[in-house]
MARBA-3410 file (N, C-alpha, C, O; in Angstrom, 1 decimal):
249
3.9,-6.3,13.0,3.3,-6.3,11.9,4.3,-5.8,10.7,5.0,-4.8,11.0 ~ 4.4,-6.3,9.6,5.5,-6.0,8.7,5.0,-4.4,8.1,3.9,-4.1,8.0 ~ 6.1,-3.5,7.8,5.9,-2.3,7.4,5.8,-2.0,6.0,5.8,-0.9,5.6 ~ 5.8,-3.2,5.2,5.8,-3.1,3.7,4.7,-3.9,3.1,4.2,-4.9,3.7 ~ 4.3,-3.5,2.1,3.2,-4.1,1.4,3.9,-5.4,1.0,5.0,-5.5,0.7
3.1,-6.5,1.0,3.6,-7.9,0.7,3.9,-8.0,-0.7,3.4,-7.3,-1.6 ~ 4.8,-9.0,-1.1,5.3,-9.2,-2.5,4.2,-10.0,-3.3,4.2,-10.1,-4.5 ~ 3.3,-10.5,-2.5,2.4,-11.5,-3.2,1.1,-10.8,-3.7,0.1,-11.5,-4.1 ~ 0.9,-9.4,-3.6,-0.4,-8.9,-3.9,-0.4,-8.3,-5.3,0.6,-7.9,-5.9 ~ -1.6,-8.2,-5.9,-1.8,-7.5,-7.2,-1.8,-6.1,-6.7,-2.2,-5.8,-5.6
-1.5,-5.2,-7.7,-1.7,-3.8,-7.4,-3.0,-3.3,-6.8,-4.0,-3.7,-7.3 ~ -3.1,-2.6,-5.7,-4.5,-2.1,-5.1,-4.4,-0.7,-5.2,-3.3,-0.2,-4.9 ~ -5.5,0.0,-5.7,-5.7,1.4,-5.7,-6.3,1.9,-4.6,-7.3,1.2,-4.2 ~ -6.0,2.9,-3.9,-6.5,3.7,-2.9,-7.1,4.9,-3.4,-6.3,5.8,-3.6 ~ -8.5,5.0,-3.6,-9.0,6.4,-4.2,-9.1,7.4,-3.1,-9.4,7.3,-2.0
-8.7,8.6,-3.7,-8.9,9.8,-2.6,-9.8,10.7,-3.3,-9.8,11.1,-4.4 ~ -10.7,11.1,-2.3,-12.0,12.2,-2.7,-11.6,13.2,-1.6,-10.8,13.0,-0.7 ~ -12.2,14.4,-1.8,-12.3,15.4,-0.9,-13.6,15.9,-0.7,-14.2,15.5,0.3 ~ -14.2,16.7,-1.6,-15.6,17.1,-1.4,-16.6,16.4,-2.3,-16.4,16.2,-3.5 ~ -17.6,16.0,-1.7,-18.8,15.4,-2.6,-20.0,16.3,-2.6,-20.9,16.2,-1.9
-19.8,17.2,-3.7,-20.8,18.2,-3.7,-20.6,18.8,-5.1,-19.7,18.5,-5.8 ~ -21.6,19.6,-5.6,-21.5,20.5,-6.7,-20.4,21.3,-6.7,-20.1,21.9,-5.7 ~ -19.5,21.6,-7.8,-18.3,22.4,-7.7,-18.9,23.8,-7.8,-20.0,24.1,-8.4 ~ -18.0,24.8,-7.2,-18.3,26.1,-7.2,-18.1,26.7,-8.7,-17.5,26.0,-9.5 ~ -18.5,27.8,-9.1,-18.4,28.5,-10.3,-17.1,28.3,-10.8,-16.1,28.2,-10.1
-17.0,28.4,-12.2,-15.7,28.5,-12.9,-14.9,29.5,-12.5,-15.3,30.6,-12.2 ~ -13.6,29.3,-12.3,-12.8,30.4,-12.0,-12.2,30.2,-10.4,-11.1,30.6,-10.0 ~ -13.1,29.4,-9.6,-12.6,29.3,-8.3,-11.5,28.3,-8.2,-11.4,27.3,-8.9 ~ -10.5,28.5,-7.3,-9.5,27.5,-7.1,-9.7,26.2,-6.6,-10.5,26.1,-5.7 ~ -9.2,25.2,-7.0,-9.3,23.8,-6.7,-10.8,23.2,-6.9,-11.1,22.3,-6.1
-11.6,23.8,-7.8,-12.8,23.1,-8.1,-12.7,21.8,-8.6,-13.7,21.1,-8.5 ~ -11.6,21.4,-9.0,-11.4,20.1,-9.6,-11.6,19.0,-8.3,-12.0,17.9,-8.5 ~ -11.4,19.4,-7.1,-11.3,18.6,-6.1,-12.9,18.2,-5.6,-13.2,17.4,-4.7 ~ -13.9,18.8,-6.4,-15.3,18.4,-6.1,-15.7,17.3,-6.9,-15.4,17.3,-8.1 ~ -16.3,16.3,-6.4,-17.1,15.3,-7.1,-18.4,15.4,-6.9,-18.8,15.3,-5.7
-19.4,15.7,-8.0,-20.8,15.9,-7.8,-21.5,14.6,-7.3,-21.0,13.5,-7.7 ~ -22.5,14.7,-6.5,-23.2,13.4,-5.7,-23.4,12.5,-6.8,-23.1,11.3,-6.6 ~ -24.0,12.9,-8.0,-24.5,12.0,-9.0,-23.4,11.2,-9.5,-23.5,10.0,-9.7 ~ -22.2,11.8,-9.8,-21.1,11.3,-10.3,-20.6,10.2,-9.4,-20.2,9.1,-9.7 ~ -20.5,10.7,-8.1,-20.0,9.8,-7.0,-20.8,8.4,-7.1,-20.3,7.3,-7.1
-22.2,8.7,-7.1,-23.1,7.5,-7.2,-22.8,6.6,-8.4,-22.7,5.4,-8.2 ~ -22.5,7.1,-9.4,-22.3,6.4,-10.6,-20.7,5.6,-10.5,-20.5,4.5,-10.9 ~ -19.9,6.3,-9.9,-18.5,5.7,-9.7,-18.7,4.4,-8.7,-18.2,3.3,-9.0 ~ -19.4,4.7,-7.6,-19.6,3.5,-6.7,-20.3,2.3,-7.4,-20.0,1.1,-7.1 ~ -21.3,2.7,-8.2,-22.1,1.8,-8.9,-21.1,1.0,-9.8,-21.2,-0.3,-9.9
-20.1,1.7,-10.6,-19.1,1.2,-11.3,-18.4,0.1,-10.6,-18.2,-1.0,-11.1 ~ -18.0,0.4,-9.5,-17.2,-0.5,-8.7,-17.9,-1.8,-8.4,-17.4,-2.9,-8.5 ~ -19.1,-1.5,-8.0,-19.9,-2.7,-7.5,-20.1,-3.6,-8.8,-19.9,-4.8,-8.8 ~ -20.4,-2.9,-10.0,-20.7,-3.7,-11.2,-19.4,-4.5,-11.8,-19.6,-5.5,-12.6 ~ -18.2,-4.0,-11.4,-17.1,-4.7,-11.9,-16.6,-5.6,-10.9,-15.5,-6.2,-11.1
-17.2,-5.7,-9.7,-17.0,-6.9,-8.8,-16.0,-6.3,-7.7,-15.4,-7.1,-7.0 ~ -15.8,-5.1,-7.6,-14.9,-4.5,-6.6,-15.6,-4.2,-5.1,-16.8,-3.9,-5.1 ~ -15.0,-4.4,-4.0,-15.4,-4.1,-2.8,-14.6,-2.8,-2.4,-13.4,-2.8,-2.3 ~ -15.4,-1.6,-2.0,-14.7,-0.5,-1.5,-14.5,-0.7,0.0,-15.5,-1.0,0.7 ~ -13.3,-0.5,0.4,-13.0,-0.7,1.8,-12.3,0.4,2.5,-11.6,1.2,1.9
-12.5,0.5,3.9,-11.6,1.4,4.7,-10.4,1.1,4.8,-10.1,-0.1,4.4 ~ -9.3,1.9,5.2,-8.1,1.6,5.4,-7.8,0.4,6.2,-7.1,-0.6,5.9 ~ -8.5,0.3,7.4,-8.4,-0.7,8.4,-8.8,-2.2,7.6,-8.2,-3.2,7.6 ~ -9.9,-2.0,7.0,-10.4,-3.3,6.2,-9.4,-3.7,5.3,-9.2,-4.9,5.0 ~ -8.7,-2.6,4.6,-7.8,-2.9,3.4,-6.4,-3.6,3.9,-5.7,-4.2,3.1
-6.1,-3.4,5.1,-4.8,-3.8,5.6,-4.5,-5.3,5.4,-3.3,-5.6,5.1 ~ -5.4,-6.3,5.6,-5.2,-7.7,5.2,-4.9,-7.8,3.8,-4.0,-8.6,3.4 ~ -5.5,-7.2,3.0,-5.2,-7.3,1.5,-3.9,-6.8,1.2,-3.1,-7.5,0.5 ~ -3.4,-5.7,1.7,-2.0,-5.1,1.5,-1.1,-5.9,2.0,0.0,-5.9,1.5 ~ -1.3,-6.9,3.1,-0.4,-7.6,3.8,-0.4,-9.1,3.1,0.5,-9.9,3.5
-1.2,-9.3,2.2,-1.3,-10.6,1.4,-2.0,-11.6,2.2,-2.1,-12.7,1.7 ~ -2.7,-11.2,3.3,-3.4,-12.1,4.1,-4.9,-12.6,3.6,-5.5,-13.6,3.8 ~ -5.3,-11.5,2.8,-6.7,-11.9,2.0,-6.4,-11.6,0.6,-5.4,-10.9,0.4 ~ -7.2,-12.0,-0.3,-7.1,-11.7,-1.7,-8.5,-11.3,-2.2,-9.5,-11.7,-1.6 ~ -8.6,-10.7,-3.2,-9.9,-10.4,-3.9,-9.9,-8.9,-4.7,-8.9,-8.1,-4.6
-10.9,-8.7,-5.2,-11.1,-7.3,-6.0,-11.4,-6.4,-5.0,-12.6,-6.4,-4.5 ~ -10.5,-5.4,-4.5,-10.9,-4.5,-3.5,-10.1,-3.3,-3.9,-9.1,-3.3,-4.7 ~ -10.6,-2.1,-3.4,-10.1,-0.8,-3.7,-10.3,0.0,-2.3,-11.4,-0.1,-1.8 ~ -9.4,0.7,-1.8,-9.5,1.6,-0.8,-10.2,2.9,-1.2,-10.0,3.5,-2.2 ~ -11.1,3.2,-0.2,-11.8,4.5,-0.4,-11.5,5.5,0.9,-11.6,5.2,2.0
-11.1,6.6,0.4,-10.5,7.6,1.4,-11.2,9.0,1.1,-11.4,9.3,-0.1 ~ -11.4,9.7,2.1,-11.9,11.2,2.0,-10.9,12.0,3.0,-10.7,11.7,4.1 ~ -10.4,13.0,2.3,-9.5,14.0,3.0,-10.2,15.1,3.6,-11.0,15.7,2.9 ~ -10.0,15.4,5.0,-10.3,16.7,5.6,-11.6,16.6,6.5,-11.8,17.3,7.5 ~ -12.5,15.8,6.1,-13.7,15.6,7.0,-14.9,16.5,6.8,-15.5,17.0,7.7
-15.2,16.8,5.5,-16.3,17.7,5.0,-17.6,17.1,5.5,-17.8,15.9,5.5 ~ -18.4,18.0,5.8,-19.8,17.5,6.1,-20.4,16.9,5.0,-21.3,16.1,5.2 ~ -20.1,17.5,3.7,-20.8,16.9,2.5,-20.5,15.5,2.2,-21.1,14.9,1.3 ~ -19.4,14.9,2.9,-19.1,13.6,2.8,-20.3,12.8,3.6,-20.8,11.7,3.2 ~ -20.6,13.2,4.6,-21.7,12.6,5.4,-23.0,12.7,4.7,-23.7,11.7,4.5
-23.3,13.8,4.2,-24.5,14.1,3.6,-24.7,13.2,2.4,-25.6,12.4,2.3 ~ -23.8,13.4,1.5,-23.8,12.8,0.1,-23.2,11.4,-0.1,-23.7,10.5,-0.8 ~ -22.0,11.3,0.5,-21.4,10.0,0.3,-21.9,9.0,1.1,-22.0,7.9,0.6 ~ -22.1,9.2,2.5,-22.4,8.0,3.3,-23.7,7.2,2.8,-23.5,6.0,2.7 ~ -24.8,7.8,2.4,-25.9,6.9,1.8,-25.5,6.0,0.8,-25.9,4.8,0.8
-24.6,6.5,-0.2,-24.3,5.8,-1.4,-23.3,4.5,-0.9,-23.3,3.4,-1.3 ~ -22.5,4.9,0.0,-21.5,3.7,0.5,-22.4,2.8,1.2,-22.1,1.6,1.1 ~ -23.4,3.1,2.0,-24.2,2.1,2.6,-25.0,1.4,1.6,-25.2,0.2,1.7 ~ -25.4,2.0,0.6,-26.2,1.2,-0.5,-25.4,0.1,-1.0,-25.9,-1.0,-1.2 ~ -24.3,0.5,-1.2,-23.4,-0.7,-1.9,-22.6,-1.6,-0.9,-21.9,-2.5,-1.3
-22.7,-1.3,0.4,-22.0,-2.1,1.3,-20.6,-1.8,1.5,-19.9,-2.7,2.0 ~ -20.1,-0.6,1.1,-18.8,-0.2,1.1,-18.3,0.5,2.4,-19.1,1.2,3.0 ~ -17.1,0.3,2.7,-16.6,1.1,3.9,-15.5,2.1,3.5,-14.8,1.9,2.5 ~ -15.3,3.1,4.2,-14.1,4.0,3.8,-13.5,4.6,4.9,-14.0,4.5,6.0 ~ -12.5,5.4,4.8,-11.8,6.3,6.0,-12.0,7.6,5.5,-11.6,7.9,4.4
-12.4,8.4,6.3,-12.5,9.9,6.4,-11.3,10.4,7.2,-11.2,10.1,8.4 ~ -10.3,11.2,6.7,-9.4,11.7,7.6,-9.6,13.1,8.2,-9.6,14.1,7.4 ~ -9.9,13.2,9.4,-10.4,14.3,10.2,-9.1,15.1,10.7,-8.0,14.7,11.0 ~ -9.6,16.5,10.9,-8.6,17.5,11.4,-9.3,17.7,12.8,-10.4,18.3,12.9 ~ -8.6,17.2,13.9,-9.4,17.1,15.2,-9.8,18.3,15.8,-10.9,18.4,16.3
-8.8,19.4,15.8,-9.0,20.7,16.3,-10.2,21.7,15.5,-10.7,22.7,16.0 ~ -10.3,21.2,14.3,-11.3,22.0,13.5,-12.7,21.3,13.1,-13.5,21.7,12.2 ~ -12.9,20.4,14.0,-14.3,19.8,13.9,-15.4,20.8,14.1,-15.3,21.7,14.9 ~ -16.4,20.8,13.2,-17.4,21.7,13.2,-17.1,23.1,12.7,-17.9,24.1,12.8 ~ -15.8,23.2,12.2,-15.4,24.7,11.7,-15.3,24.5,10.2,-16.1,23.7,9.6
-14.4,25.1,9.6,-14.3,25.0,8.1,-12.8,24.8,7.8,-11.9,24.7,8.7 ~ -12.4,24.6,6.4,-11.1,24.4,5.8,-10.3,25.7,6.0,-10.0,26.3,5.0 ~ -10.0,26.1,7.1,-9.4,27.5,7.4,-8.0,27.4,6.9,-7.5,28.5,6.5 ~ -7.2,26.2,6.7,-5.9,26.0,6.1,-5.9,26.5,4.5,-4.9,26.7,3.9 ~ -7.0,26.7,4.0,-7.1,27.0,2.5,-7.5,28.5,2.2,-7.5,29.0,1.1
-7.8,29.2,3.5,-8.4,30.5,3.3,-7.3,31.5,2.6,-7.7,32.3,1.8 ~ -5.9,31.3,3.0,-4.9,32.3,2.5,-4.8,32.1,0.9,-4.3,33.1,0.3 ~ -5.2,30.9,0.2,-5.0,31.0,-1.3,-6.3,31.0,-2.0,-6.4,30.6,-3.1 ~ -7.3,31.6,-1.2,-8.7,31.9,-1.9,-9.6,30.8,-2.0,-10.6,31.0,-2.7 ~ -9.4,29.7,-1.4,-10.3,28.5,-1.5,-11.5,28.8,-0.6,-11.4,29.3,0.5
-12.7,28.5,-1.2,-14.0,28.8,-0.4,-13.9,28.0,0.8,-13.2,26.9,0.8 ~ -14.8,28.5,1.9,-14.8,27.7,3.2,-16.0,26.8,3.1,-17.1,27.2,2.8 ~ -15.7,25.6,3.5,-16.8,24.6,3.5,-16.9,24.0,5.0,-15.9,23.8,5.8 ~ -18.1,23.7,5.3,-18.3,23.1,6.7,-17.8,21.8,6.9,-18.1,20.9,6.2 ~ -16.9,21.5,8.0,-16.4,20.3,8.4,-17.4,19.6,9.4,-18.2,20.3,10.1
-17.4,18.3,9.5,-18.1,17.5,10.4,-17.9,17.9,11.7,-16.7,18.3,12.0 ~ -18.8,18.0,12.6,-18.8,18.1,14.1,-18.3,16.8,14.6,-18.1,15.9,13.9 ~ -18.1,16.7,16.0,-17.8,15.4,16.6,-18.9,14.5,16.4,-18.7,13.3,16.2 ~ -20.1,15.2,16.7,-21.3,14.4,16.7,-21.6,13.8,15.3,-21.9,12.6,15.2 ~ -21.4,14.6,14.3,-21.5,14.2,12.9,-20.5,13.1,12.5,-20.9,12.2,11.8
-19.3,13.3,12.9,-18.3,12.3,12.7,-18.7,10.8,13.4,-18.4,9.7,13.0 ~ -19.4,11.0,14.5,-19.8,9.8,15.3,-21.0,9.1,14.3,-21.1,7.9,14.2 ~ -21.8,10.0,13.7,-22.7,9.4,12.7,-22.2,8.6,11.5,-22.7,7.6,11.1 ~ -21.1,9.2,11.0,-20.3,8.7,10.0,-19.7,7.3,10.4,-19.8,6.4,9.6 ~ -19.3,7.0,11.6,-18.6,5.8,12.2,-19.9,5.0,12.4,-19.7,3.8,12.1
-21.2,5.5,13.0,-22.2,4.5,13.2,-22.6,4.1,11.8,-23.3,3.1,11.9 ~ -22.4,4.7,10.6,-22.8,4.3,9.5,-22.0,3.4,8.8,-22.1,3.2,7.6 ~ -21.1,2.7,9.6,-20.2,1.8,9.1,-18.9,2.3,8.5,-18.1,1.5,7.9 ~ -18.5,3.6,8.7,-17.2,4.0,8.2,-16.3,4.2,9.2,-16.6,3.9,10.3 ~ -15.1,4.8,8.9,-14.0,4.9,9.7,-13.4,6.3,9.7,-13.4,7.0,8.6
-12.9,6.7,10.9,-12.2,8.1,11.0,-10.6,7.8,11.2,-10.2,7.0,12.0 ~ -9.9,8.5,10.4,-8.5,8.5,10.6,-8.0,9.9,10.8,-8.9,10.8,10.6 ~ -6.8,10.3,11.2,-6.3,11.3,11.5,-5.5,12.2,10.4,-4.6,11.7,9.7 ~ -5.8,13.4,10.3,-5.2,14.4,9.4,-4.4,15.5,10.2,-4.1,16.6,9.8 ~ -4.0,15.1,11.4,-3.3,16.0,12.3,-4.4,16.9,13.2,-5.6,16.8,13.1
-3.8,17.6,14.0,-4.6,18.3,14.8,-5.1,19.6,14.1,-6.2,20.0,14.4 ~ -4.4,20.3,13.3,-4.8,21.5,12.6,-4.5,21.7,11.3,-4.5,22.8,10.8 ~ -4.1,20.5,10.6,-3.9,20.5,9.2,-2.6,21.4,8.8,-2.7,22.3,7.9 ~ -1.5,21.3,9.6,-0.5,22.1,9.1,0.6,21.4,8.1,0.7,20.1,8.0 ~ 1.3,22.2,7.5,2.4,21.5,6.5,3.4,21.1,7.5,4.0,22.0,8.1
3.6,19.8,7.7,4.6,19.4,8.5,5.9,19.7,8.2,6.8,19.6,9.1 ~ 6.3,19.9,6.9,7.5,20.4,6.5,8.1,21.7,6.9,9.3,22.0,6.7 ~ 7.0,22.5,7.3,7.3,23.9,7.6,7.4,24.3,9.0,7.6,25.4,9.4 ~ 7.1,23.3,9.8,7.2,23.6,11.2,8.2,23.0,12.0,8.8,22.1,11.4 ~ 8.6,23.2,13.3,9.8,22.6,14.0,9.3,21.3,14.4,8.1,21.0,14.6
10.5,20.4,14.5,10.1,18.9,14.8,9.2,18.8,15.9,8.2,18.1,15.7 ~ 9.2,19.5,17.1,8.5,19.2,18.1,7.0,19.6,17.9,6.0,18.9,18.4 ~ 6.9,20.7,17.0,5.5,21.1,16.6,4.8,20.0,15.7,3.6,19.6,15.9 ~ 5.6,19.5,14.7,5.1,18.3,14.0,4.7,17.2,14.7,3.7,16.6,14.5 ~ 5.5,16.7,15.8,5.3,15.7,16.5,4.1,15.9,17.5,3.5,14.9,17.8
3.7,17.1,17.8,2.6,17.4,18.7,1.4,17.4,17.7,0.4,16.9,18.2 ~ 1.4,17.8,16.5,0.4,17.9,15.6,-0.2,16.4,15.4,-1.4,16.1,15.5 ~ 0.9,15.6,15.2,0.5,14.0,14.9,-0.1,13.5,16.0,-1.2,13.0,15.9 ~ 0.6,13.5,17.3,0.2,12.9,18.4,-1.1,13.4,19.1,-1.8,12.6,19.6 ~ -1.4,14.9,19.0,-2.4,15.5,19.5,-3.8,15.1,18.7,-4.9,15.1,19.2
-3.5,14.9,17.4,-4.6,14.5,16.5,-5.1,13.1,16.8,-6.3,12.7,16.8 ~ -4.0,12.3,17.1,-4.3,10.9,17.6,-5.2,11.0,18.9,-6.3,10.5,19.0 ~ -4.6,11.5,19.8,-5.2,11.6,21.2,-6.8,12.2,21.2,-7.7,11.6,21.8 ~ -6.8,13.3,20.5,-8.2,13.9,20.3,-9.2,12.9,19.8,-10.2,12.7,20.5 ~ -8.9,12.3,18.6,-9.9,11.4,18.1,-10.1,10.1,18.9,-11.3,9.6,19.0
-9.1,9.6,19.5,-9.3,8.4,20.3,-10.0,8.8,21.6,-10.6,7.9,22.3 ~ -10.0,10.0,22.0,-10.8,10.3,23.3,-12.3,10.5,22.7,-13.2,10.3,23.4 ~ -12.5,10.9,21.5,-14.0,11.2,21.1,-14.6,9.7,20.8,-15.7,9.4,21.1 ~ -13.8,8.9,20.1,-14.4,7.7,19.6,-14.2,6.4,20.5,-14.7,5.4,20.3 ~ -13.3,6.6,21.7,-13.0,5.5,22.5,-12.6,4.3,21.7,-13.2,3.2,21.9
-11.7,4.4,20.8,-11.2,3.4,20.1,-9.8,3.7,19.4,-9.6,4.9,19.0 ~ -8.9,2.9,19.2,-7.7,3.3,18.7,-7.8,3.7,17.2,-8.5,3.1,16.3 ~ -7.1,5.0,16.9,-7.1,5.6,15.5,-5.7,5.1,14.9,-4.6,5.5,15.3 ~ -5.9,4.2,13.9,-4.5,3.5,13.4,-4.2,4.0,12.1,-3.3,3.4,11.5 ~ -4.9,5.0,11.4,-4.7,5.4,10.0,-4.6,6.8,10.0,-5.4,7.5,10.5
-3.5,7.3,9.2,-3.2,8.7,9.2,-2.9,9.2,7.7,-2.5,8.4,6.8 ~ -3.1,10.5,7.6,-2.8,11.1,6.2,-2.1,12.3,6.5,-2.3,13.2,7.3 ~ -1.0,12.4,5.5,-0.1,13.6,5.8,-0.9,14.9,5.1,-1.4,14.8,4.0 ~ -1.0,16.0,5.8,-1.7,17.2,5.3,-0.8,17.7,4.0,0.4,17.8,4.0 ~ -1.5,18.1,3.1,-1.1,18.6,1.8,-0.2,17.6,1.2,0.5,18.0,0.3
-0.1,16.3,1.7,0.9,15.2,1.1,2.3,15.4,1.4,3.1,14.7,0.8 ~ 2.6,16.5,2.3,4.1,16.8,2.4,4.5,16.3,3.8,3.9,16.5,4.9 ~ 5.7,15.5,3.6,6.2,14.9,4.9,7.9,14.7,4.5,8.4,14.6,3.4 ~ 8.5,14.5,5.6,10.0,14.0,5.4,10.1,12.7,6.3,9.2,12.4,7.1 ~ 11.2,12.1,6.0,11.4,10.9,6.9,11.3,10.9,8.3,10.8,9.9,8.9
11.6,11.9,8.8,11.2,12.0,10.3,9.9,12.1,10.7,9.5,11.8,11.9 ~ 9.0,12.5,9.7,7.5,12.6,10.1,7.0,11.0,9.9,6.1,10.6,10.6 ~ 7.6,10.2,9.0,7.2,8.9,8.8,7.5,8.1,10.3,6.7,7.3,10.9 ~ 8.7,8.6,10.8,9.1,7.9,12.1,8.3,8.3,13.3,8.0,7.5,14.2 ~ 7.8,9.6,13.2,6.8,10.1,14.2,5.5,9.3,14.1,4.8,9.0,15.0
5.1,9.2,13.0,3.8,8.4,12.6,3.9,6.9,13.3,3.0,6.4,14.0 ~ 5.0,6.4,12.9,5.3,5.0,13.4,5.3,5.0,14.9,4.8,4.0,15.5 ~ 6.0,6.0,15.5,6.1,5.9,17.0,4.8,6.3,17.5,4.7,6.0,18.7 ~ 3.8,6.8,17.0,2.4,7.1,17.5,1.5,6.0,17.3,0.4,6.0,17.7 ~ 2.1,4.9,16.7,1.3,3.6,16.8,0.4,3.5,15.4,-0.3,2.5,15.3
0.6,4.4,14.5,-0.2,4.2,13.3,0.0,2.9,12.4,1.2,2.7,12.2 ~ -0.8,2.3,11.9,-0.5,1.1,11.0,-0.4,1.5,9.5,0.3,0.9,8.8 ~ -1.1,2.5,9.0,-1.0,2.9,7.7,-0.9,4.6,7.7,-1.2,5.3,8.6 ~ -0.4,5.0,6.6,-0.3,6.5,6.3,-0.4,6.8,4.9,0.4,6.3,4.1 ~ -1.3,7.6,4.5,-1.4,7.9,3.1,-0.7,9.1,2.7,-0.4,10.0,3.5
-0.4,9.2,1.2,0.1,10.4,0.8,-0.5,10.9,-0.4,-1.6,10.4,-0.7 ~ -0.2,11.9,-1.1,-0.8,12.4,-2.3,0.2,11.9,-3.6,0.1,12.4,-4.7 ~ 1.1,11.0,-3.3,1.8,10.5,-4.3,0.9,9.6,-5.2,0.2,8.8,-4.7 ~ 0.9,9.8,-6.5,0.0,9.1,-7.4,0.6,7.6,-7.8,1.8,7.4,-8.0 ~ -0.4,6.7,-7.8,-0.1,5.4,-8.1,-0.9,4.3,-7.2,-1.6,4.6,-6.2
-0.8,3.2,-7.6,-1.4,2.1,-6.9,-0.5,1.5,-5.9,0.7,1.9,-6.0 ~ -1.0,0.7,-4.9,0.0,0.1,-4.1,0.5,-1.1,-4.6,-0.2,-2.0,-4.8 ~ 2.0,-1.2,-4.7,2.5,-2.4,-5.1,3.3,-3.1,-4.2,3.5,-2.6,-3.1 ~ 3.8,-4.3,-4.4,4.8,-4.9,-3.3,5.9,-4.1,-3.1,6.6,-3.7,-4.1 ~ 6.2,-3.9,-1.9,7.5,-3.2,-1.4,7.0,-1.9,-1.0,7.8,-1.2,-0.4
5.9,-1.4,-1.2,5.5,0.1,-0.7,5.4,0.0,0.8,5.0,-1.0,1.4 ~ 5.8,1.1,1.4,5.7,1.3,2.8,4.2,1.5,3.3,3.4,2.3,2.8 ~ 3.8,0.8,4.3,2.5,1.0,4.9,2.3,2.3,5.3,1.2,2.7,5.5 ~ 3.5,3.2,5.6,3.5,4.4,6.1,3.7,5.6,5.0,3.7,6.8,5.3 ~ 3.8,5.1,3.7,4.0,6.0,2.7,3.1,5.5,1.4,3.5,5.5,0.2
1.8,5.3,1.6,1.2,4.7,0.6,0.7,5.6,-0.5,0.2,6.7,0.0 ~ 0.8,5.5,-1.7,0.4,6.2,-2.7,-1.3,6.2,-3.0,-2.0,5.3,-2.5 ~ -1.8,7.0,-3.6,-3.2,6.9,-3.8,-3.5,7.4,-5.2,-2.7,7.9,-6.0 ~ -4.8,7.2,-5.6,-5.2,7.5,-6.9,-6.3,8.6,-6.8,-7.4,8.3,-6.2 ~ -6.0,9.8,-7.3,-7.0,11.0,-7.2,-8.3,10.7,-8.1,-8.3,10.2,-9.3
-9.4,11.1,-7.4,-10.7,11.1,-8.2,-11.2,12.6,-8.2,-11.4,13.2,-7.2 ~ -11.3,13.2,-9.4,-11.5,14.6,-9.6,-12.7,14.8,-10.3,-13.3,13.9,-10.9 ~ -13.1,16.1,-10.3,-14.4,16.5,-11.1,-14.3,15.9,-12.5,-15.3,15.5,-13.0 ~ -13.1,15.8,-13.2,-13.2,15.6,-14.5,-12.9,14.1,-14.8,-12.8,13.7,-15.9 ~ -12.9,13.3,-13.7,-12.7,11.8,-13.8,-14.0,11.2,-14.3,-15.0,11.2,-13.7
-13.9,10.7,-15.5,-15.2,9.9,-16.2,-14.9,8.5,-15.7,-13.9,8.0,-15.2 ~ -16.0,7.7,-15.9,-16.1,6.4,-15.5,-15.0,5.4,-16.3,-14.3,4.5,-15.7 ~ -14.9,5.7,-17.6,-13.8,5.0,-18.1,-12.3,5.3,-17.7,-11.4,4.5,-17.8 ~ -12.2,6.5,-17.2,-10.9,6.9,-16.7,-10.8,6.4,-15.3,-9.7,5.9,-15.0 ~ -11.7,6.4,-14.5,-11.7,5.7,-13.2,-11.3,4.2,-13.4,-10.4,3.8,-12.7
-11.9,3.4,-14.4,-11.5,2.1,-14.4,-10.1,2.0,-14.8,-9.4,1.1,-14.3 ~ -9.5,2.8,-15.8,-8.1,3.0,-16.1,-7.3,3.1,-14.8,-6.4,2.3,-14.4 ~ -7.7,4.2,-14.1,-6.8,4.4,-12.8,-6.7,3.2,-11.9,-5.7,3.0,-11.3 ~ -7.8,2.3,-11.8,-7.7,1.2,-11.0,-7.1,0.1,-11.5,-6.4,-0.7,-10.8 ~ -7.3,-0.2,-12.8,-7.2,-1.5,-13.4,-5.8,-1.6,-14.3,-5.3,-2.7,-14.7
-5.3,-0.4,-14.5,-4.1,-0.4,-15.4,-3.0,0.3,-14.7,-3.0,0.5,-13.5 ~ -1.9,0.7,-15.4,-0.7,1.4,-15.2,-0.8,2.9,-15.2,0.2,3.6,-14.9 ~ -2.0,3.3,-15.5,-2.2,4.7,-15.8,-1.7,5.7,-14.7,-0.9,6.6,-14.9 ~ -2.2,5.3,-13.4,-1.6,6.1,-12.4,-0.2,5.8,-11.9,0.6,6.6,-11.4 ~ 0.1,4.6,-12.1,1.5,4.1,-11.8,2.6,5.0,-12.7,3.7,5.4,-12.2
2.3,5.3,-13.8,3.1,6.1,-14.7,3.2,7.5,-14.2,4.1,8.2,-14.7 ~ 2.3,7.9,-13.4,2.3,9.3,-12.9,2.8,9.4,-11.5,2.6,10.5,-10.9 ~ 3.4,8.4,-11.0,4.0,8.6,-9.7,5.0,9.6,-9.5,5.9,9.7,-10.4 ~ 5.0,10.3,-8.4,5.8,11.5,-8.2,6.3,11.4,-6.8,7.0,12.2,-6.3
END
């Protein structure tokens, strides 16, 4: 399979969400990463109204490769929060959308402990059983490594182990290949892309901002952040214009 987005596609936005819940009180760090359930519902309704189909990464691959065409947008959720299952899943099902949730395999049923040192509140992550409910509900699980380490701060063998262990853990749970990966914190180096490729992943997403254009590496895909402050008109601009492309980093 080619490792580049085909030259024949129109730009495709891959939206990235974190928590679907009411934001904590003002002054709390990273409260911008919360999207309220009602706001999320309105956003999915807007996609549907505009004729877009929300797709998981696996379902999006044929569009990235130019094998299919249409008005599509990728839907991704980072970290595997339980509130994704509680609030996002019913809305996704209502509109017939699929999505990919990137799970941290060793922290299933625990909390976002990687955030504790910087003062971010701890939130429940899905258990293995709850992730199975997510999959049974028509959604997809991808890997976010074994323990959400910053790959750029650990030794090469540790990074390789984090990537491969996350793969094996999730494949053992779901008894199916796990083909989509997300770099924790969005941080990686060329050798980590090589590790992801060697582990058999077909796509890997980053936190680089922008839509997917011809020539993008399937293992370094940019995404479009959806935040607490993202209004419906802004969401449309992010998907349908060069708004995010100009913010590429």
